[in-house]
N, C-alpha and C positions, 0 to 999 in steps of 0.2 A: 504493500500500500504506500509506504514511504517512497519507494523507488518510482512508483507511478506519479506521485505528487511532485517529486523532484523533476521528473521528465516534463511534466506540464509546466512547471515554473521555468525551466530552461527554454521550452518552446515559446512561452510568452515573452521572455526576455529577448530571444532572437527576433521575434516579430517586432518588438519595440525598437531594437537596433536597426532592423531593416528599414523601418519607416524613417528613423532619424537620418540614415545615410542616403536613402534614395530620394527623399523629399527636400534635402538641403538645397538652398538656392531658389526654392519655389515661392518664397514669400517676400520678394522685393530685394533689390541690390543693397539697400541700406541695412538690412538685417543679416546679411551674409557674415560679416565679421563676428557678430554676436553668436550666430549659430555654429560657426567654426569653433569658437571657444567652448561652447556647450558640448559639441561632439567630441572635441579633444578630451575634455574632462570625463565624459562618459567612457571613452576608450581607456584612458589612463586608470580610471577607478574600477574598470570591469574585472570580474573574476578571471582567473587563469583559464578556466574551462571555455571561455568565449574567445580566446585569442585567435585560434585558427579560423573560427567563423568570421570574426571581424576583419582579419587580413584578407580572406577570400572575398568577402562582400565589398570591401573598399576597392580592391583591384578589379573585380568584375564590373562594378559600377563605373569605374574610371574608363574601362574599355567598352562600355555598352551605352552609356547615357551621354549624348552629345552636348557640348556646351558647358560641362561641369568639371572638366579635367583640372582647371586651375583651382577650383574649390577643394577638390580632393587632395591636390598637391599641398595646399595650405594646411589641411588637416594633418597630413603626414609630417610636415615640417614642425608643426606645433607639438605633435605627439613625440617627435624625436627629441625635443627639448627635455622631456621628462622620462621618456622610455626609449632610448636609442635602439635597443635590441628589437623592439616591436617594428620600428620603421625599417630596420635592416632586413628582418624576415619578410616584411611586405615586399621589399624590392626583389628579394630572391624568388618569392612566389610569382611576382609579375614577370620575372625573367624566364621562368619555366613556362608561364602562360604565353609569352612571346613566341617561344619555340613551337608550342602547340598550335597557335594561331597560324604560324607560317606553314606548318605541316598540313593544316586544314585549308589553307588558301583563303583565310577570312580577312579580306582586305579592309572591310569596314571597321572591324574591331582593332585591327593593327594600327590604322590611322589614329584612332582615339587613344590607343595606348601610347603611341609615340608623342602625342600632344601632352599626355600626362607626364611623360619623362621630360619633355621640353619645359613644362611648367616647373618641374623640380630643378632643372638647370637654371631657369630664370631666377629662382629663389636661392641659387648657389648651394643647394643641398646636394644635388647630383653633379659630379664633375662634368664640365662641358666636353672635355676630351673623351670621356667614356661614351657619351651619346654620339659625338662626331665619329668615333671609331666604328660604332654600330652603323651609322648612316653611310659611312664609306664602304662598308661591306655590302650594304644594299645597293649602292651606286655601282659597285663591281658586278653584282648580280644583274642589274638593269642593263649593263653594257653587253652582257652575253645572252640575255633572255630573248626569246622570240615574241613574247607578249609585252604588255606594259604594266605588269603588276607592281614591280618594285619602282618603276619610274613614277607611277601615280602615287605610291606610298611616300616616296621621298619628296616629290613635288608638293604634296599637300602639307607635309610637315614644315618645309621651308617657307611656304607661302604664309603660314600662320605664325611661325616663330623664327623667320629668317634673320631677324635682328640680333639673335643671340649666337648665331653661328659665324664662323670665319668666312670671308669673301672667297677664299680659295675653295672651300667646300662647295659653295653655291656655284662657282664657276666650273668646277669639275663636273658637277651634275649636269649643268646646261650643255657642256661639250659632249657628254656621253649620250644624252637623250636625243641629240640630233641624228644619232646613228641607229635608232630603234624604230624608224618609220617603216611601215608596211603598206604602201599605197594600194596594192592589190587587195589586201584584206580590208582596208578601209572602204574600198568600193563595194565590197560584199556587205558591209555594215550600214551603208547609207540608207536612211529612211527616205530622204529626198535626193533625187539624182544630182541636183546642183549644190548639195552641201559640200563644203570644202574644209571645214575646221572641226576638230574634235576637242574633247575636254582637256586632254594632255597638252595640246597646243595652246589652249586657253591658260593653263597653269604656267606654261613657259613664258607666254606673253606677259602674264601678271608678274612673274619673277623678274623679268627684264625691267618692267615698269617700276617695281619696288626697289630695284637696285639704283635707279635714277632718282626716285622721289623719296626713298626711305621706307623701311618696313614699319608696320604698326607696332606699338608697344604691347608686350604681352599683358593680358588682362590681370594676370596674377599679381603683378607688382603694384596694382592699384588697391589691392586688398592687404598685402603684407610686404614688409621690407625684406630683401634678401638677407640671409644669415651670413655671419662673418667667415665661417670656415666650412667648406664642403667636406663630405665624407669621402673615404677611399672606396671606390667601387669601379668595377669594369664588367661589361657584358661579355658573355660567351659569344664569340664570332664564328665558332665552328658549327654554323647552322646548316641543317640539311634542307635543301630546297626540293620540294616534291613537284610532281606534274600538276598538282592542284593550284599552284601559284601561277594561274593564267588569268589574264584580264585584258580586255581591250576597251578603251574608253569610248563612250557613246559620242556620236556627233553632236555638236552644239545646235540645238533647235532655236530658231528665231522666227517663230510663227507670225509675229506681229510686224516684222520688218522694221523695227526700230533700231537705231544705232545703239549697240550694247557697250556699256562701260565694262570692259572685260574683268577688271579687278572686282568690282561690285558683283557682277554676275556670277563669277566663279565662287566667291565666298558665300553668297546667298544661296545659290543653287546647291552648293555642297552641304549647307546646313539643312536644306529641305531633303536632299538625298539621305542624309544621315538620320533624320527623324523618321523617314519612311523605312529605312533599313532597321532601325532599332525598335520601332513601335508598330509596324504595319499589321502585326497580328492582333493589335489592340486598337481598333479604328477610333474608338472614343478618345483614347489618349493621343493618337496621331492628330486627330482633328483639333484637339485642345492646343497642341504644340504649334499648329499651322494657321489657326483661324485668325490670328492677329498679324499674320505676315503682311507687311505693308505694300509690297509690289506684286499685284495679281498677275502681271505679265510674266515676271520671272517665275512665280509659282506655277503657272500653267505651262510655261516652256519646260520647266523641270519635270513636272508630272507627266507631260506628254512625251518627253524624251524617254522616260521609263515605259510609259504605256505603249508607244509606237516602236520601241526597240525591237530589233530583228532577232534578239535572243528570245525565242518563243517560249512563253509560259502561259498556259491556257487559263490560269487563275487570275492573271494580272488585270484583264479588262474588268472583271467582276469586282476585284479588290479596289481598284482605283475609282470605279463608278460609285461604290459604297462610300469611299472617302469623300468624293466630290459632293455627294448628296448631303453628307453631314456638314461639310464646309459651306455649301450653298444655303443651308437652313440656319446657319449660325448668324445671330444678329450682328456680329463683327465682320461678316463677309457678305453684306447685302448686295454688293455690285459684282460679286464673283461670277454669277451665272451670265450676266451681260457679257463679260469678257470671255466666258466659255463659249457662248454662242458665236461671238466674233472669231474666236480661234477656229471653231469648226468651219465657219464660212470661208475663212482664209485658206484652210486646208482643201476645202471643196474647190475653190478657185484654182488651186495648184494641183488638182487631183491627177493630172496627166504625169506629174513628176514624182508621185509618191508610190512607194513599194506596195504591192498587192497585200502582203501579209500585214503591213501596218494598217491598211484600209480595213482589213477584216477585223483586226483588234479594235479599231475605232468604232465600227458599227456595233460590235458587241458591247463595248463600253457605253455607247450612247443609248442602246436599247435598255440596258439595265438602269442607267441614269434616268431616262425618261419615264420608265415604268415605275420607278420609286418616287418620282416627282408628280404622281397622279396623272401621267401622260401629258403634262403641260410642257410645251416646247414652242419656240418661235420658228415656224416653218417657212418664213418669208423667202429665204434663199431659194428653196425648191419651188416656190410658187411664182415668183416675180419675173423669172426669165427662163428661156428654154434650157433644158438640161442636155449635156453631151452624154455619150453612151456610158462613160465611166460613172458620171454623177447619177444617171438613171439607175445603173446597176447597184450602186451604193445605196440609193434610196430604197430599192426593192428589197435588198438584203436586210436593211435596217427595219423596214416595216414587217418583213417576214419574221425577224427575230422578236419584234414586239408582240406579234400575234402568238408566237410560241410561249412568251412569258405571261400572256393574259388570254383574252378572248377576241375573236375577230370583230364582234359587234362593238366592244369597248374601244378598240383601236380606231375603228371606222368612225365612231361617234366623235372622237377627239381630233380627227384629221380635218384639214381644209378639204372641201368637197373636190377640188381639182386634183388632189393627190390620191383620192380613193381608187383611181384607175390603176395605180401601181401596187395595190394590194392583191394578193392571190385571192381567187374566189373563196367564199366561205367553205371551210373544210367539211366535206361530207363524203361518205362512202358511195361508190357508184357500182351498180351491178350491170355489167355490160359484157357482151360476148363478141368481141370484134373479129374473132377468127371463125365464128360459126357461119355456115351457109345461111343465106336468107330464108331458105325453105325450112330451116330448123327453128322451132319455137322454143320458148323457155320452160317447157314442161319438165325437163330433167332438173333444172335449177329449182323449180318450185317443189318438186318431190323431195329433193335433198334438204331444202330449207325446212319443209314440214317435219322431216325426221329429226333435224337438229333441234327444232322447237319442242318436239315431243321427248327430247333427251334419249333418243335411240342409242343403245350401246353400239360398240364397234361392230359386233357380229351382225346386228340388224342393219347397220349402214352398209356393210359389205354385201349382205344379201340383196339389198336394194340395188346396189351398183351393178350386180351381175344378173338382175332379174329382167324379165321381158317388158317391165314397165318403162325401163330406160331406153331411150332411142339411140343414144350415142355410145361410143366405146373408145378405148385407147387413150391417147394423149388429150384428145378433145374432151372426153368425159372427165379426165383428171383436172383439166383447166376449169371446167364448169364446177366441179366439186370444190376445188380450192377457192375460186372466186366467190362461190356461194358461202363457203365457210368464213372467209375473211369479211364478207359483207354482213353476214349475220352476227359476226363477232364485233361489229363496229360500235355497238352500244357502249362498251367500255373495255379497258384492258383486262379486267377480270373475266369478262365474257370470252374474249379471244383466248385467254389462258386456259379456261375450262375446256373450250372446244379443241384446242391443240392437244391437251392431255387426253381428252376422251377419245380422239381419233388418231392418236399417235401411231398405232399399228398400220393404219392406211397411209398416213403421211410419210412414213419412213420409206415407202415404195415409190414416192413421187420424186422426180428429179429436182435438184436444187434450182435449176433454171426455170422450171415450171412454177415452183413455189414463189420465186422472186418476181417473175413476170405477172403472175396472178395478183400478188400483193400490190405491185405498182399500178396495175389496171384498176383495182378497187380504190386505192388511196392516192390517185394521181393528184388530188388537190391538197394533200397534207403530207409534205415531206417529213414532218415531225412524227406522225403516226407510222410512216414507213420505217423510220429508223428505230422506233420503239419496238415494233413487231419483229424486225430483223434481229434485234438484240435477243428476243425470246427464241426465235428460230435457231440462232447460234447456241443459246443456252440449252435448248433441247436436242442439240446436235443434228438437227434436220438439215442444216447447211453449215459450212465452215468459211473461214476467211478467204480461202482460195476460191471457193464457189462464188462468193460475193464479188471478189476482185475480177474474176473472169466475166461475170455478168455485166459489171459496170464497163469494163473495157470493150466488150462487144457492143454495148449500147452507144458508147462514145464514138466508136468508129462508124457504126451503122448510121447514127443520126448526126454525124459531123459536129458533135457537141464540143469539139476542141475550141471552137471560137468563143466559148463562154466558160470561163473557169468556174463560175458559181452555179453549176448545174447540180442537180440531185446526185448524178453519178459521181462527181468528184467528192461530194460530201460523204457518199457511201464508201468511196475508196479510203477516205480517212478512217471511217469506222472499221473497214476491213483490216487496216494496219493496226489500229488500236486493239482490236479483238484477237489479233494473231498470236499473242503471247510468245511462244518460243519460235514462231516462224515469221517474225516481223521483217527480218532481212530478206527472206525468200519472197515475201509479198512485195516489198519495195523493188526487188530485182525484176519481178514479173511485170510490175507497172512500168519501170524504166525500159525494159526490153520491148514491151508491146507498143510503146509510143515513140520509139527511137527514130522511126521513119519520118516523123513530123519535124520539119526543119524551118522554123520561123521564129521571129522575136517573141511573139505572143506565147508560143509554146515554151520558150526558155523561161519566161516570167512565171508561167503556171507551174512548171515542174520544179523550179527553184523555190517557189513559195511552198509547194508541197513538201519538198525535202527539208526546208527550214524547220518544219514542224516535227519531223521524224528523224533528223540526222543523229539524234542522241542514241538511237538504237543501233547505230553503226559504229564499230570501233576502227582504229587505224588500220588493222590488218584486213578489214573487210571493204575498205573504201575502193580498192582496185576493182573488185568484182562489179561494183555499181558504176564506176567510172567507164568501164568498157561498154556500158549500155547507154551512155549519155553523150550529147554533143560536148565538145571541148569546153566552151564557156561554163556550162552547167557543172561539168565534172570538176573544173578548177574551183568553182564556187563551193561545191560539196566538200572538197578536200580542205578548203580554208575554214569552213564551218566546223569540221571535225577537229582541225588544229586549234580552233578557238576554244574548245573545251579544255 
């Protein structure tokens, strides 16, 4: 009982320490010195049992919460005055964490940890020579790396704390980074075809500017005076760099076409990126951190650089739309939606130059945003002037996604009347027999539906299909049976699930092509229902990913649907790869081989966009097998995408 009570007491104390450390700095600049003193006293007076917990918590917060590294550095120096061993153990723990973060390739937390060290150097607690030696090792890594991981890491540190480092260190970094460019890879990463500058180049420009105009003073010295004597300390530089230390900076987005102050833009956009990286799993907290951000153009440019990034992540559009909804509803961000609408309109005006994958992520983002804002949106751009083919396709995909998130009637009621023509017809199942001779009536279908309604078991249905009551036979009869079953199951997914299970024995004898053709015939007006039922057919092993892939490729070739990337067939090809499990590479090879004869720019764009979504299933050793099936530009792009990982 005593042990249980003690454990509860320890848990309560740890929770109290956690609040003190994580919330410090949240109550106004003027209270920070007082709270630093209070936290120092809490740490110095704490029981020995909490030492390891406090060390870990301080270091974790220093490398996780942006904008507070200087506060935590002050706390460490204050604690050092009364308990030097605690501060020294904290540094040792952070040094081990540094190595772990490098092995994980966690650029975000490494940037924050180096700023924490830089604040300690600013307070003369940590020797400048120790941190410079560590940065020199990173500069050496950046000189030989094929990505920009260490270049970005060092550039960020120097931009924030360049004033405390020697000019030789900064100059050496600038000389090295000029050798790490990869123009071919940057062309693969461009969201807009005319983009020429990336974030790393922005850092470098800012560093040159700061060399001329002077670096900003570290915030930490406004809170606490440097101590007289630094400790003796050196970092381990025998750091093992893994293949996870790979990063390529995004291109700088300037959606609004304003002349950007590069220093201000880099620092502000970096703060936004860091809040997104630290808190995006807690949207309420992220919104609180960003709702008072003063420059909505920089905020939207930064969020859109993440959203439109060609490093595909299917959850990003939903995540950022949820964040934008919270920001737009905040009283502190009342004009944000106006800027959002302006940003979307500017992208629509430049749509011919934007990557297809970015457009796809944008319409998904907008669909979730609009549906969460009660379908309220300013549609004037799409109403007031004629649309080109890409704008019209974007609008159709956006409206189609809105219907999938809600109901056809709700979307139609909120749309301007002139845009309703771009909506798909209201989803409804269709019972039709396009392959049946005109002389054949629908008697067979009605008999089958009657049996389904009467819950006829499998054997009774089999007996009907072979009886003299039925006029047709063979594949034609199976087509009638399947379409009747899908039509009758249209009431709900529960209905079709019951019918699939009830007549499984009959359906296992039906070809995959027949099942898929019948399904598409019945649900031609509802791509969403087709995808849902195909998922069930795959789950019941009535078809597999290869069947679905072959079905789509045959239809694409037959109907010349290559001219439109956004067809049902391409969506189903994505489903085929996603459902393939252990055969993803084989399905990708099948797709690449089947379309290799198509030689035009539109094809390159389509297949590149497709491969961007699924290149993560391909490892370095497998790239060659896909390259052999692809046109040279697409093959080179694929190899670069794999290298990017």
